[in-house]
Kinemage of the C-alpha trace (Angstrom):
@kinemage 1
@onewidth
@group {chain A} dominant
@subgroup {mainchain}
@vectorlist {calphas} color= white
{ca met a 1} P -111.007 -124.827 7.495
{ca asn a 2} L -108.146 -124.743 5.027
{ca leu a 3} L -105.124 -125.767 7.096
{ca lys a 4} L -101.954 -127.520 6.048
{ca leu a 5} L -101.374 -129.477 9.217
{ca val a 6} L -97.958 -130.970 9.779
{ca val a 7} L -97.987 -134.223 11.737
{ca pro a 8} L -95.583 -133.803 14.687
{ca pro a 9} L -92.373 -135.717 13.977
{ca glu a 10} L -92.578 -137.310 17.431
{ca val a 11} L -95.706 -139.288 16.421
{ca arg a 12} L -95.256 -139.763 12.645
{ca asp a 13} L -94.792 -143.517 13.021
{ca phe a 14} L -98.209 -143.677 14.712
{ca tyr a 15} L -100.360 -141.066 12.921
{ca gln a 16} L -100.469 -140.123 9.242
{ca thr a 17} L -101.784 -136.946 7.612
{ca asp a 18} L -105.190 -138.518 6.853
{ca ser a 19} L -105.727 -139.049 10.602
{ca phe a 20} L -106.148 -135.264 10.834
{ca glu a 21} L -108.594 -134.756 7.953
{ca asn a 22} L -111.324 -133.665 10.432
{ca tyr a 23} L -108.980 -131.409 12.420
{ca pro a 24} L -109.075 -130.636 15.297
{ca leu a 25} L -110.672 -134.090 15.689
{ca val a 26} L -108.229 -136.950 15.131
{ca lys a 27} L -109.211 -140.363 13.786
{ca leu a 28} L -108.051 -142.992 16.267
{ca asn a 29} L -106.055 -145.924 14.933
{ca ser a 30} L -107.645 -149.359 15.249
{ca gly a 31} L -107.401 -150.828 18.697
{ca his a 32} L -106.407 -154.385 19.507
{ca val a 33} L -109.609 -156.275 20.278
{ca asp a 34} L -109.830 -159.805 21.649
{ca ser a 35} L -112.008 -161.734 24.093
{ca arg a 36} L -110.649 -159.704 27.032
{ca gly a 37} L -111.629 -156.320 25.586
{ca cys a 38} L -109.739 -153.605 23.718
{ca ile a 39} L -106.410 -151.820 23.994
{ca gln a 40} L -106.749 -148.456 22.258
{ca asn a 41} L -103.479 -146.593 21.920
{ca ile a 42} L -104.133 -142.868 21.905
{ca val a 43} L -100.649 -141.590 21.045
{ca asp a 44} L -97.374 -143.422 20.593
{ca gly a 45} L -93.972 -141.866 20.044
{ca asn a 46} L -91.473 -139.590 21.730
{ca ile a 47} L -93.649 -137.583 24.124
{ca gly a 48} L -93.043 -135.365 27.141
{ca asp a 49} L -96.091 -135.768 29.370
{ca val a 50} L -99.301 -137.712 29.922
{ca ala a 51} L -101.829 -136.073 32.253
{ca trp a 52} L -105.218 -137.156 33.617
{ca ile a 53} L -107.285 -133.965 33.975
{ca thr a 54} L -110.725 -133.541 35.513
{ca ser a 55} L -112.839 -130.436 35.006
{ca val a 56} L -116.095 -129.486 36.667
{ca arg a 57} L -119.164 -128.338 34.768
{ca gly a 58} L -119.083 -124.607 34.030
{ca ser a 59} L -115.299 -124.319 34.298
{ca thr a 60} L -112.861 -123.146 31.628
{ca arg a 61} L -109.325 -124.330 30.904
{ca ala a 62} L -106.594 -123.052 28.618
{ca ser a 63} L -107.367 -119.718 26.869
{ca his a 64} L -103.759 -119.633 25.750
{ca val a 65} L -101.211 -120.444 23.047
{ca his a 66} L -98.168 -122.707 23.343
{ca lys a 67} L -95.020 -121.590 21.521
{ca thr a 68} L -93.633 -125.101 20.890
{ca asp a 69} L -95.890 -127.585 22.658
{ca trp a 70} L -98.583 -129.650 20.967
{ca his a 71} L -101.096 -131.920 22.657
{ca phe a 72} L -103.619 -134.621 21.991
{ca thr a 73} L -106.656 -134.549 24.288
{ca phe a 74} L -108.747 -137.714 24.643
{ca ile a 75} L -112.148 -137.135 26.255
{ca val a 76} L -112.808 -140.071 28.584
{ca ser a 77} L -116.183 -138.800 29.816
{ca gly a 78} L -118.204 -135.603 29.664
{ca glu a 79} L -118.283 -132.917 27.006
{ca leu a 80} L -116.801 -129.546 26.220
{ca val a 81} L -116.791 -126.719 23.724
{ca tyr a 82} L -113.339 -126.456 22.139
{ca thr a 83} L -112.527 -123.007 20.771
{ca phe a 84} L -109.444 -122.648 18.596
{ca ser a 85} L -107.829 -120.262 16.157
{ca his a 86} L -104.627 -119.813 14.224
{ca asp a 87} L -105.177 -116.074 14.708
{ca ile a 88} L -105.893 -114.542 18.117
{ca asn a 89} L -108.497 -112.231 16.581
{ca pro a 90} L -111.817 -113.368 18.152
{ca arg a 91} L -113.561 -113.112 14.750
{ca ala a 92} L -111.275 -115.912 13.517
{ca tyr a 93} L -112.263 -118.361 16.276
{ca his a 94} L -113.783 -121.749 15.462
{ca gln a 95} L -115.793 -123.844 17.924
{ca ile a 96} L -116.712 -127.504 18.040
{ca gln a 97} L -118.567 -129.617 20.572
{ca val a 98} L -116.448 -132.551 21.757
{ca ser a 99} L -117.847 -135.501 23.697
{ca ser a 100} L -116.480 -138.701 25.215
{ca asn a 101} L -114.377 -141.097 23.137
{ca asn a 102} L -113.139 -138.298 20.881
{ca leu a 103} L -109.549 -137.182 20.406
{ca ile a 104} L -108.580 -133.609 19.510
{ca phe a 105} L -105.197 -132.203 18.501
{ca thr a 106} L -103.772 -128.777 19.294
{ca pro a 107} L -100.625 -127.807 17.344
{ca pro a 108} L -98.125 -125.178 18.546
{ca asn a 109} L -99.082 -121.529 18.015
{ca val a 110} L -102.826 -122.222 18.057
{ca phe a 111} L -105.079 -120.373 20.479
{ca his a 112} L -107.287 -122.848 22.329
{ca lys a 113} L -109.845 -122.782 25.117
{ca met a 114} L -112.036 -125.492 26.650
{ca glu a 115} L -115.392 -124.735 28.285
{ca phe a 116} L -116.957 -127.681 30.086
{ca asn a 117} L -120.690 -128.415 29.688
{ca ser a 118} L -120.502 -131.250 32.197
{ca asp a 119} L -118.040 -132.790 34.624
{ca thr a 120} L -115.338 -134.056 32.279
{ca glu a 121} L -112.366 -136.402 32.487
{ca met a 122} L -109.645 -136.356 29.860
{ca ile a 123} L -106.176 -137.645 29.130
{ca val a 124} L -103.765 -135.117 27.626
{ca val a 125} L -100.594 -136.251 25.861
{ca ser a 126} L -98.086 -133.441 25.283
{ca arg a 127} L -94.828 -132.963 23.449
{ca asn a 128} L -93.288 -130.980 26.308
{ca ser a 129} L -92.983 -131.560 30.021
{ca arg a 130} L -95.686 -130.041 32.239
{ca gln a 131} L -93.206 -129.065 34.940
{ca ser a 132} L -94.508 -125.672 35.983
{ca arg a 133} L -91.526 -123.481 35.014
{ca leu a 134} L -91.180 -125.168 31.593
{ca tyr a 135} L -94.927 -125.084 30.917
{ca glu a 136} L -95.273 -121.419 31.852
{ca ala a 137} L -92.241 -120.412 29.742
{ca asp a 138} L -93.924 -121.973 26.681
{ca thr a 139} L -97.406 -120.521 27.338
{ca ile a 140} L -98.854 -117.176 26.250
{ca arg a 141} L -102.064 -116.464 28.172
{ca ile a 142} L -104.888 -114.810 26.235
{ca arg a 143} L -107.778 -113.196 28.104
{ca asn a 144} L -111.042 -113.034 26.168
């Protein structure tokens, strides 16, 4: 896909353009490893929300566009099919399979949908707050 992705200013000190070369997958920065284990920072910067989300096999989430919000989604366990498009025309959709220990990025104004092949746990880091009234005001639902 030929996309000129702009790294969100809120995380530019943490991620560089080359981190997004396999967009929507994001290359994680090196974690801090010592004898106790590893600390892997997923996102660092000025962010609005961090959510732990579980989804049951066969369910679907999203199927919408955010006007201003972006989010990083780290798959802790499970797997999903991530559908995305910079055009809401279904012929323009792209799909990738995403499994545990992968991080995906969704910029503003990108249609996205997640269909879960197994019970899945994920951490979602967003630019904006997820307070219901703010979230809904920024979200355009797409039925397909």
